[in-house]
ROGU-226674 format. One record per atom (N, C-alpha, C): x, y, z. Coordinates in pm, whole numbers, padded with zeros to 5 digits, always signed. Layout:
REM residues N
XYZ ...
//
This chain:
REM residues 131
-01111+03241+01591 -01122+03234+01439 -00988+03189+01387 -00991+03092+01295 -00865+03035+01240 -00833+03113+01116 -00704+03148+01111 -00656+03223+00995 -00510+03171+00968 -00481+03146+00834 -00353+03096+00796 -00293+03189+00691 -00167+03223+00703 -00099+03300+00604 +00029+03233+00572 +00040+03183+00446 +00160+03114+00403 +00243+03204+00315 +00373+03179+00319 +00466+03267+00240 +00596+03191+00229 +00687+03248+00151 +00823+03193+00136 +00851+03133+00005 +00750+03127-00082 +00774+03069-00215 +00859+03161-00299 +00935+03099-00392 +01025+03173-00478 +01062+03087-00592 +01140+03147-00677 +01201+03075-00794 +01339+03036-00759 +01379+02908-00768 +01513+02863-00735 +01560+02766-00840 +01684+02739-00844 +01737+02638-00931 +01734+02499-00867 +01730+02398-00947 +01728+02261-00893 +01847+02240-00805 +01820+02164-00694 +01923+02145-00597 +01922+02246-00479 +01849+02357-00504 +01844+02459-00404 +01745+02427-00286 +01737+02522-00197 +01645+02505-00082 +01558+02627-00057 +01444+02602+00003 +01354+02697+00042 +01285+02661+00171 +01244+02764+00248 +01168+02737+00368 +01034+02817+00354 +00929+02736+00355 +00796+02806+00353 +00747+02828+00497 +00667+02931+00519 +00619+02960+00649 +00467+02966+00648 +00406+02926+00750 +00259+02934+00767 +00232+02995+00903 +00197+03120+00905 +00163+03183+01032 +00015+03154+01065 -00008+03100+01183 -00138+03055+01215 -00200+03136+01329 -00332+03147+01331 -00399+03205+01443 -00523+03115+01469 -00554+03088+01595 -00668+03004+01630 -00640+02856+01617 -00514+02821+01602 -00472+02675+01591 -00390+02637+01717 -00434+02523+01771 -00361+02465+01882 -00263+02356+01831 -00137+02377+01851 -00034+02284+01796 -00046+02148+01867 -00108+02139+01978 -00117+02011+02043 -00242+01925+01995 -00352+01996+01966 -00477+01923+01934 -00518+01930+01793 -00452+02019+01717 -00494+02037+01576 -00385+01996+01481 -00423+01961+01354 -00329+01922+01257 -00295+02035+01164 -00173+02047+01115 -00140+02144+01006 -00068+02057+00905 -00105+02088+00785 -00043+02020+00674 +00000+02111+00561 +00097+02068+00483 +00138+02142+00361 +00086+02058+00240 +00021+02122+00145 -00017+02061+00018 +00046+02141-00094 +00045+02079-00213 +00084+02150-00331 -00008+02115-00445 -00014+02203-00540 -00102+02181-00655 -00045+02245-00776 -00049+02172-00890 -00019+02228-01017 -00149+02227-01103 -00152+02313-01208 -00274+02325-01286 -00314+02188-01343 -00447+02161-01326 -00506+02039-01390 -00485+01919-01295 -00419+01932-01183 -00393+01816-01092 -00464+01839-00961 -00487+01728-00890 -00542+01740-00756 -00442+01789-00661 -00491+01848-00548 -00400+01893-00446 -00340+01778-00380 -00204+01780-00365 -00131+01666-00308 -00072+01704-00170 -00099+01615-00078 -00037+01635+00059 +00109+01612+00053 +00185+01698+00118 +00327+01690+00119 +00378+01650+00257 +00325+01715+00360 +00371+01685+00499 +00261+01733+00593 +00254+01658+00710 +00151+01684+00806 +00217+01679+00947 +00166+01761+01039 +00224+01763+01174 +00111+01771+01278 +00132+01701+01387 +00021+01696+01489 +00089+01670+01621 +00012+01709+01723 +00046+01679+01863 +00184+01730+01900 +00193+01869+01888 +00314+01932+01934 +00439+01892+01856 +00417+01838+01731 +00535+01809+01658 +00582+01661+01676 +00518+01590+01770 +00562+01453+01796 +00524+01359+01679 +00423+01400+01607 +00382+01315+01491 +00399+01395+01364 +00473+01337+01273 +00491+01400+01142 +00489+01292+01037 +00426+01329+00929 +00416+01234+00815 +00452+01304+00684 +00518+01240+00598 +00561+01294+00469 +00515+01207+00353 +00482+01281+00244 +00458+01199+00120 +00592+01141+00076 +00579+01030+00003 +00701+00962-00041 +00792+01060-00116 +00735+01151-00192 +00812+01243-00274 +00890+01343-00190 +00848+01355-00060 +00914+01456+00025 +01004+01392+00123 +01002+01268+00148 +01080+01201+00243 +01224+01223+00218 +01300+01256+00324 +01441+01276+00314 +01482+01414+00263 +01391+01488+00204 +01423+01616+00151 +01351+01729+00221 +01231+01710+00267 +01144+01816+00330 +01136+01780+00475 +01125+01888+00556 +01107+01877+00696 +00999+01975+00744 +00896+01929+00813 +00797+02012+00869 +00819+02029+01018 +00809+02156+01060 +00839+02188+01198 +00734+02295+01244 +00722+02310+01367 +00632+02416+01422 +00700+02487+01533 +00675+02619+01541 +00725+02700+01648 +00608+02760+01715 +00575+02710+01833 +00455+02754+01900 +00471+02897+01943 +00584+02941+01980 +00608+03074+02028 +00575+03172+01919 +00603+03141+01794 +00579+03227+01677 +00451+03192+01606 +00380+03087+01651 +00255+03047+01585 +00282+03021+01431 +00388+02954+01411 +00434+02935+01270 +00459+02787+01246 +00419+02735+01133 +00464+02603+01088 +00546+02622+00966 +00661+02554+00963 +00759+02570+00854 +00763+02437+00769 +00795+02459+00643 +00827+02350+00556 +00966+02381+00496 +01066+02313+00544 +01198+02329+00491 +01217+02223+00378 +01249+02277+00258 +01262+02198+00135 +01402+02204+00086 +01468+02091+00081 +01606+02076+00035 +01612+02000-00095 +01725+02010-00164 +01744+01937-00287 +01621+01943-00382 +01577+02061-00404 +01455+02086-00480 +01473+02034-00627 +01366+01983-00680 +01363+01930-00815 +01261+02009-00897 +01272+02011-01027 +01168+02083-01111 +01027+02030-01083 +01016+01900-01054 +00884+01846-01026 +00826+01895-00895 +00901+01964-00808 +00849+02026-00693 +00774+02155-00716 +00795+02202-00842 +00724+02327-00873 +00575+02319-00860 +00511+02414-00785 +00372+02403-00759 +00334+02526-00677 +00203+02541-00658 +00151+02632-00556 +00144+02553-00437 +00200+02605-00323 +00204+02532-00192 +00104+02603-00098 +00028+02521-00031 -00077+02571+00065 -00059+02510+00198 -00068+02588+00303 -00078+02525+00440 -00222+02509+00476 -00255+02418+00555 -00398+02385+00594 -00406+02350+00737 -00519+02366+00795 -00534+02329+00933 -00666+02261+00956 -00663+02162+01048 -00783+02095+01087 -00786+02099+01245 -00895+02148+01296 -00902+02150+01441 -00945+02012+01498 -00907+01978+01615 -00941+01856+01688 -00926+01742+01588 -00800+01715+01546 -00783+01618+01439 -00742+01480+01492 -00753+01457+01615 -00707+01329+01675 -00761+01211+01595 -00896+01207+01579 -00962+01097+01512 -00916+01086+01368 -00908+01199+01295 -00870+01194+01159 -00723+01153+01139 -00638+01199+01234 -00497+01165+01229 -00480+01012+01230 -00553+00945+01322 -00528+00804+01325 -00615+00730+01226 -00725+00789+01181 -00797+00725+01072 -00715+00716+00947 -00640+00823+00911 -00562+00833+00793 -00414+00803+00816 -00386+00770+00937 -00243+00744+00977 -00153+00868+00938 -00207+00980+00959 -00135+01106+00939 -00149+01164+00793 -00186+01082+00704 -00194+01126+00563 -00333+01180+00534 -00371+01288+00600 -00504+01338+00582 -00522+01397+00442 -00633+01353+00372 -00657+01416+00245 -00701+01559+00259 -00691+01628+00149 -00734+01776+00156 -00874+01793+00205 -00962+01704+00182 -01102+01727+00227 -01115+01724+00378 -01018+01670+00445 -01015+01666+00591 -00972+01797+00653 -00915+01888+00579 -00870+02013+00628 -00975+02116+00605 -00995+02203+00707 -01111+02295+00695 -01065+02444+00670 -00932+02465+00695 -00888+02601+00679 -00759+02601+00592 -00750+02703+00509 -00641+02702+00411 -00570+02845+00404 -00441+02840+00377 -00375+02965+00343 -00404+02998+00200 -00356+03116+00164 -00379+03160+00024 -00290+03104-00080 -00181+03037-00040 -00091+02971-00131 +00032+03058-00160 +00139+02991-00184 +00265+03051-00212 +00336+02972-00326 +00378+03037-00435 +00432+02971-00552 +00576+02933-00535 +00609+02806-00566 +00742+02758-00572 +00771+02713-00717 +00881+02768-00772 +00919+02727-00909 +01065+02686-00905 +01085+02569-00953 +01224+02511-00954 +01269+02491-01101 +01372+02553-01138 +01422+02545-01275 +01537+02450-01285 +01548+02381-01393 +01656+02282-01408 +01784+02350-01465 
//
């Protein structure tokens, strides 16, 4: 059974950093995809970063490139999203998500899996960045 618990959200000032955590169960880091998404009220859920194949494949949204890093620790069954140089526009509810056996989807979408491709979701963790 797949279960995701995300945490680490907080209120920070612009320029600050946060690390979000997604503790997973039932997810294989070699064969399954894990992604981080974010959503603000009235907007669609936006993919931020995705990881697959033991961390050898990682994809970032343009808004996250150079500032965010997605990593996974198989020993702790945890996927992290390190966010640096945070901006007010990064404020959102952040969700981790997992898709089992995502090899085909990964290459179909070149890593940028849309939210509909993910089958399991965490409960969300709020990030607020003040200017």
